[in-house]
N, C-alpha and C positions, 0 to 999 in steps of 0.2 A: 263522202262516205268512208273515208278513212283507209283507202288503199284496196278495197275489195272491188273487183270488176266481174261482171257477168259475161261469160263467153257465149257465143251462139252455138246451137246444137249441131254436131257433126256425126254422121253415121260411123259405126265401127268398121274397121277394115275386115274384109273377108279373109278367111284362112284357108279356104279350099272350096271345091264345088259342093253344092247342096244336092239332096237326093233327086230333085226334079231334073237336074242336069245330067244324070247318069242315063246311059242308053242300055246298059246290061241288066241282068236279073237282080243284082244286089248281093250283099254278103250272106243272106240267109240260105242261099242255094248250096253253099259249100258245107259239107259235113266236116266239122273240125274234130280233132281228137279230144276226148274228155279231159278235163283238168283235175278230176279226182278219180280215185280208183285206178284200176289197171286193166288192160286187155292182154290176152296171152301173147300177142305178137309184139307188144310195145315194150321193148327192153331198155328204152332210153330213160324211162321214169324210175325214180327210186321208189322202193316199197317199204312199208312198215314191217317190223319184225313179225315173222309168221309163227310165233309161239304164244302160249298162254299159261296161266298159273292155276289151272283147275283141271278136274277130270272131265273127259268128254262125256256128255250125256247121250243117252240113246236117241236114235233118230226118231222122227215123228212117224215114220212108216213101219216101225218095228212091230206094232200091235197088229194082230191079225183080226180083222173084224169083217162085218158084212159090207158089201159094196154099196155104192150110192143108190142102186136100184132096188135094194132090199127093204127100204124104209117106206112106211105108209105115210104119205104127206098130204093126204086129202084133208081139206079143211084147215090147212096151215098156209100162212103167208110169210113173207120175209120178216115181219115184225111180230109174229105170234099167231094166235088163233084168228081164223078168218070170220069173225063175228063181231058185231058191235058190242061195246060194253053195256052190261045190264045194270040199270039203276032202279032203286026202289025208294019209297018214302017211309018205309017202316024201319024200326030199330032192329038190330040184330039180336036174336034171342040167345040167352046164355045156354051153354051146353050143360046138360044134366050130368052131374057127377055121380058115378055109381058109388054105392056105399062100400066102404072098405071094411065094414064089420063082418064077422063071420055069421053064417046062418045059425039058427038055434040048435040044429043037430050036429054042428061041426065041432063042438067043444069036446076035447078028449084029454082028461087030466093025466093019463099015462104018458102021452107024448110030451106034455109040458114038464113033467117031473124028469123025464129022460134028458130033455134039452137043458134044464137048469142044473142038473147034477153032473153033467158032462164037463169035466175040467179041461178037456182039450180045446174048448172054445176060448179059453182065456188068452189074452195077448202074450206073445212070447218076447216082447221087448218093452223097454221103458225109456223115458227121456231124461231121467235124473238118477241120483244116487238112491240106493235102497235105504229107507228110513228104518230106524230101530223102533220097536214097539215101546210104548210108554211104560215106565216102571210102575208096579202096583203101589197104591197108596195104603199105608198101614193104619190110616184113620178109620175107626169103626163107623159103620153105617148108623143112621139115626135110630134104627130099631134095635141095635145091639147094646144100648146103654142100660146098665142096671146100677141103681144107686147103692144097693146093699154090697156090691163087690168092690166099691171104691174104698181104698184105704189111703189115708193121707200121711201115714207114717214114713213113707219113702221120701217125702219132701224135706224132712228135717232130722236132726240128730235127737231131738226131744222125743220122748215117748208119747206125749200128747200135746197137741197144739193148743194155744189159748182159744177160748170160745168167746165170742162177742154177741151181744144182743142189743136191740134198739128199744127196749122197754125198761121200765123201772124195776129195780130189783126189790122184791118184797122180802123184808126181813121179819121173821116171826119171833116174837118175844117169848122167852120161856119163863 
């Protein structure tokens, strides 16, 4: 087998007595000091720093309210109402929305004119720069054109511009 040998089983050596061999009550009867936190009389343990970086909030008992016997707890349990959940096989009806329109006699034009003409309701702030109004255009409107007022003499130094036509010129013989 090439040098491997199987050894017989031997039990492990005992390192001390087992619990069945004790005649006393055991280690659970002794109250040991805590390993975390501190007790006021235990000055041998080191403590964490006793300061914090925030303001101290008010205590839980600062609010003055009714005592525990002042509440009506009939019909309540620790988990809510003391009744079984109610189930139904019907769909839930939609809630009827009331009309937000005014009634026929509620219209008062004097009130609307007052609220529209009141300039105090305008916003007092803006998010951008104030824009300049557009410059007026000097181009005449379509209804302002009159052909008898047009004079083409201002376009040239000539007293009269040449006139062209697209038809034949008829020459009359004399």
